[in-house]
C-alpha positions in Angstrom: 56.6 109.9 96.4 58.9 107.4 97.6 57.9 103.9 96.5 58.8 100.6 98.2 59.4 97.5 96.3 55.7 96.5 95.7 54.9 100.0 94.4 57.9 99.8 92.0 56.4 96.3 90.8 53.3 97.6 90.3 54.2 101.0 88.5 56.5 99.1 86.2 53.8 97.1 85.0 51.1 99.8 84.7 52.2 103.4 85.6 49.8 105.3 87.9 48.8 108.6 85.6 48.7 111.0 88.5 52.5 110.9 88.4 53.9 113.0 85.7 57.5 112.2 86.3 59.7 109.2 87.4 63.1 109.4 89.0 64.7 105.8 88.5 68.2 105.7 90.0 70.6 103.4 92.1 73.7 101.5 91.9 72.2 98.6 89.6 72.3 100.6 86.3 71.0 97.9 84.4 68.2 97.7 86.5 67.6 101.5 86.2 67.6 101.3 82.3 65.5 98.6 82.2 62.5 100.1 84.3 62.8 103.1 82.5 62.5 101.6 79.2 59.4 99.3 80.5 57.6 102.2 81.8 58.2 104.3 78.7 57.0 101.7 76.7 53.6 101.7 78.4 52.9 104.9 76.2 55.5 104.4 73.5 56.4 101.2 71.6 59.4 102.4 69.5 61.6 104.4 71.8 63.4 105.8 68.8 60.3 107.4 67.4 61.1 111.1 67.6 57.6 112.4 67.4 56.8 110.6 70.7 60.0 110.4 72.5 62.3 113.6 73.5 65.7 113.0 74.8 67.3 115.9 76.8 70.9 115.9 77.9 71.3 116.9 81.7 74.0 119.7 80.7 71.8 121.3 78.4 68.6 121.2 80.8 71.0 123.1 83.5 71.5 125.9 81.0 68.2 125.8 79.5 65.8 124.5 82.4 62.4 125.5 80.7 63.2 123.0 78.4 61.6 120.1 80.3 58.1 121.9 80.7 58.3 122.6 77.0 58.8 119.3 75.9 56.3 117.7 78.2 53.7 120.0 77.0 54.5 119.7 73.4 51.9 117.9 71.1 53.2 115.1 68.9 52.5 115.4 65.3 51.4 111.9 64.9 49.1 111.8 67.9 49.6 110.0 71.3 51.2 110.6 74.8 55.0 111.9 74.5 57.6 110.5 77.0 60.6 112.8 77.7 63.7 111.1 78.7 66.7 112.8 80.9 69.3 109.9 81.2 72.6 110.3 83.3 71.0 113.0 85.4 72.4 114.7 88.5 71.8 117.5 91.0 72.2 120.0 88.1 68.7 119.4 86.8 67.0 119.7 90.2 65.7 123.4 89.6 64.2 122.4 86.0 62.3 119.3 87.7 61.1 121.5 90.5 60.0 124.5 88.0 58.0 121.5 86.1 56.5 119.8 89.0 55.1 122.8 90.5 52.9 123.4 87.4 53.0 120.5 85.0 51.5 121.6 81.5 50.5 119.0 79.1 50.3 115.3 79.2 53.9 114.4 78.5 55.6 111.7 80.9 59.0 112.6 82.2 61.3 109.8 82.9 64.6 110.5 84.6 67.6 108.4 85.2 70.2 108.7 87.4 72.4 105.8 88.1 75.0 107.2 90.6 72.9 109.6 92.8 72.6 108.9 96.5 69.3 108.5 98.5 70.1 111.6 100.3 70.4 113.8 97.3 68.1 116.9 96.7 66.8 115.4 93.5 65.8 112.2 95.0 64.2 114.0 98.1 62.2 116.5 95.7 60.7 113.4 94.0 60.0 111.7 97.3 58.0 114.7 98.7 56.3 115.3 95.3 52.5 114.1 95.1 52.6 114.2 91.2 56.0 112.2 90.9 57.7 109.1 92.2 61.2 108.0 93.0 62.3 104.4 92.0 65.5 102.9 93.9 67.3 100.2 91.9 69.7 98.3 94.0 71.9 95.0 92.9 70.0 92.0 92.4 69.7 89.7 95.4 68.9 86.0 95.4 65.1 86.4 95.6 65.1 89.0 92.6 67.4 86.8 90.5 65.1 83.9 91.2 62.3 85.7 89.8 64.2 87.2 86.7 65.2 83.6 86.0 61.6 82.2 86.0 60.3 85.5 84.3 62.5 85.1 81.3 62.4 81.3 81.1 58.6 81.7 81.3 58.5 84.1 78.3 60.3 81.5 76.2 57.9 78.7 77.2 60.7 77.1 79.3 60.7 75.8 82.8 63.6 75.3 85.1 64.8 72.3 87.4 65.4 73.6 90.8 69.4 72.3 90.3 69.5 74.7 87.5 67.7 77.3 88.8 70.0 77.3 92.1 73.0 77.3 89.7 72.1 80.3 87.8 71.3 82.1 91.1 74.7 81.3 92.2 76.5 82.3 89.0 74.6 85.3 87.5 75.9 88.8 88.5 74.2 91.5 90.3 73.4 93.6 87.2 69.9 93.1 85.9 70.8 93.8 82.1 73.9 91.5 82.2 71.6 88.8 84.1 68.8 89.1 81.4 71.3 88.9 78.6 72.5 85.6 79.9 69.3 84.2 80.5 68.0 85.3 77.1 71.3 83.4 75.8 70.3 80.2 77.6 66.8 80.3 76.3 68.2 80.9 72.7 70.5 77.9 73.2 67.5 75.5 74.3 65.7 76.3 71.2 61.9 76.7 72.5 59.8 73.7 72.1 59.6 70.1 70.6 56.6 68.9 69.2 54.8 71.5 71.2 56.1 70.1 74.6 57.8 72.3 76.8 61.4 72.1 77.5 63.1 72.0 81.0 66.4 73.7 81.5 68.6 71.0 83.2 71.8 71.9 85.5 74.0 70.6 82.3 72.3 73.1 80.1 72.7 76.1 82.6 76.2 75.1 83.0 77.1 75.1 79.3 75.7 78.6 78.8 76.7 80.3 81.9 79.7 78.4 83.2 82.4 80.3 81.2 82.7 83.0 83.7 85.8 84.4 85.8 83.7 84.0 89.0 83.0 80.2 88.0 86.7 80.0 87.2 87.7 81.0 90.8 85.1 78.8 92.4 86.7 76.0 90.9 90.0 76.6 92.2 88.4 77.1 95.6 86.7 73.4 95.3 89.5 71.7 94.0 92.0 73.2 96.9 89.6 72.4 99.9 89.2 69.0 98.1 92.6 68.2 97.7 92.1 67.5 93.9 95.7 68.4 92.8 94.9 67.8 89.1 91.8 69.9 88.8 93.7 72.6 91.1 96.7 72.6 88.6 94.3 73.2 85.5 92.1 75.5 87.0 94.7 77.8 88.4 96.6 77.9 85.2 93.7 78.6 83.2 93.0 81.5 85.6 96.3 83.0 85.3 96.6 82.5 81.6 93.4 84.9 81.2 94.7 87.5 83.4 93.3 86.5 86.8 95.0 88.2 89.7 96.0 86.3 92.5 94.2 88.4 95.4 90.7 87.6 94.1 91.7 83.8 94.1 92.9 84.0 97.6 90.0 85.9 98.8 87.6 83.6 97.2 89.5 80.5 98.6 89.2 82.5 102.0 85.4 82.4 101.6 85.0 78.8 100.9 87.3 78.0 104.0 85.3 80.3 106.1 81.9 78.6 105.1 83.6 75.2 105.7 84.6 76.5 109.3 81.3 77.8 110.1 79.9 74.2 109.2 82.4 72.5 111.1 81.9 74.8 114.2 78.1 74.2 114.1 78.6 70.3 113.8 80.8 70.5 117.0 78.0 72.0 118.8 75.7 69.1 117.9 74.0 70.4 114.7 73.6 68.0 111.9 75.7 68.5 108.7 72.8 69.0 106.5 71.2 71.9 108.8 74.7 73.4 109.3 75.2 73.4 105.5 72.1 75.3 104.8 73.1 78.3 107.1 75.6 79.2 104.3 74.0 78.0 101.0 71.0 79.8 99.4 69.1 76.5 98.1 68.9 73.1 99.2 69.2 72.4 95.2 72.7 74.4 95.0 75.5 72.3 93.7 77.5 74.1 96.4 75.7 72.3 99.1 76.5 69.0 97.7 80.3 70.2 97.2 80.6 71.5 100.9 78.9 68.0 102.4 81.6 65.9 100.2 84.6 68.0 101.8 83.6 68.0 105.4 85.1 64.7 106.4 88.3 66.2 105.1 88.6 69.2 107.7 88.4 69.7 111.3 87.7 73.4 112.8 91.2 73.4 113.9 92.8 72.5 110.6 90.5 75.0 108.8 91.9 77.8 111.0 95.4 76.8 109.9 94.3 76.8 106.3 92.6 80.3 106.5 96.1 81.5 108.2 98.1 80.2 105.2 95.6 82.2 102.8 96.1 85.4 104.8 99.8 85.2 105.0 99.8 84.6 101.3 97.6 87.6 100.4 99.9 89.8 102.7 103.0 88.1 100.9 101.8 89.2 97.4 101.3 92.6 98.7 104.6 93.4 100.4 107.3 90.6 99.4 108.0 91.6 95.9 107.8 88.2 94.8 105.7 86.9 92.1 102.1 86.9 93.4 101.2 83.9 91.1 103.7 81.8 92.6 102.7 82.6 96.4 99.2 81.8 95.5 99.8 78.7 93.8 101.9 77.5 96.7 99.3 78.6 99.3 96.6 76.4 97.3 98.7 73.6 97.0 99.7 73.4 100.7 96.0 73.5 101.5 95.2 70.7 98.9 97.8 68.5 100.4 96.5 69.0 103.7 92.9 68.3 102.7 94.4 64.8 101.4 96.1 64.2 104.6 
């Protein structure tokens, strides 16, 4: 069975006993592991219990395909339903799975994870066509999924989140579910729970204190300082980036994205659209700190000047690749030229 988004949410909360096996796959390996563990814990609280959880290596299953059926049919010495895990699987286990699904004996639940497998693979098709098994795709978190995760983790820790803090977290958490969850749990620990039984609220300052020291945020600070003409902030942040080992190319590309957003906004304004509405076409939330930042800089730029700035960035990236000159110097000079243009 091929599961859609709503089906996946339901199965993660309470798996259908008609399914004897789950295939959990996709690019977000953190989400793959999280969903596999959540389904397994519906049957077994301690996933390290050797009596209730059997782990089979994919290579071993390829050479001994009967092991899957044997482990699923085995009865635990301590009682209870068993879970059979096959992590890091690939096409090499297809025959074992096909044999098991054709005649599943016992009541063991088989959970297979395959992070890098494609939707067109034979193993995925096998699960999608089976009536007693389900395939669950896991892709990188988008803004909607991140928002749900933020409120889920904060709610579990009896915390609320200010709209500006939620918008900031959406913009600065990554796409890997496990990494994002870890950052949010760190934030919850920083907040320290409740005071006198009152529920605390995570502010923008709290979010920045815990999730602010990231490489992506440093690149954003460089871009904001450049397009805002803030020479001191630009000098501080670009030196910080180079000292921590950042490459010039990501800095330039992130700056180009910032300029493209400003260019799109100014272009919409030239057509008579209000600044507020134009900005909302490029940001994900009205509470986003990026919205305020973009709004504050619109008066410094015209579409023509933004086009020139984009040309400077593209030329700098090309020079970094072909001239043999120090990329850091090329990048810094390009940022300085654009910052000076913003001041004039």
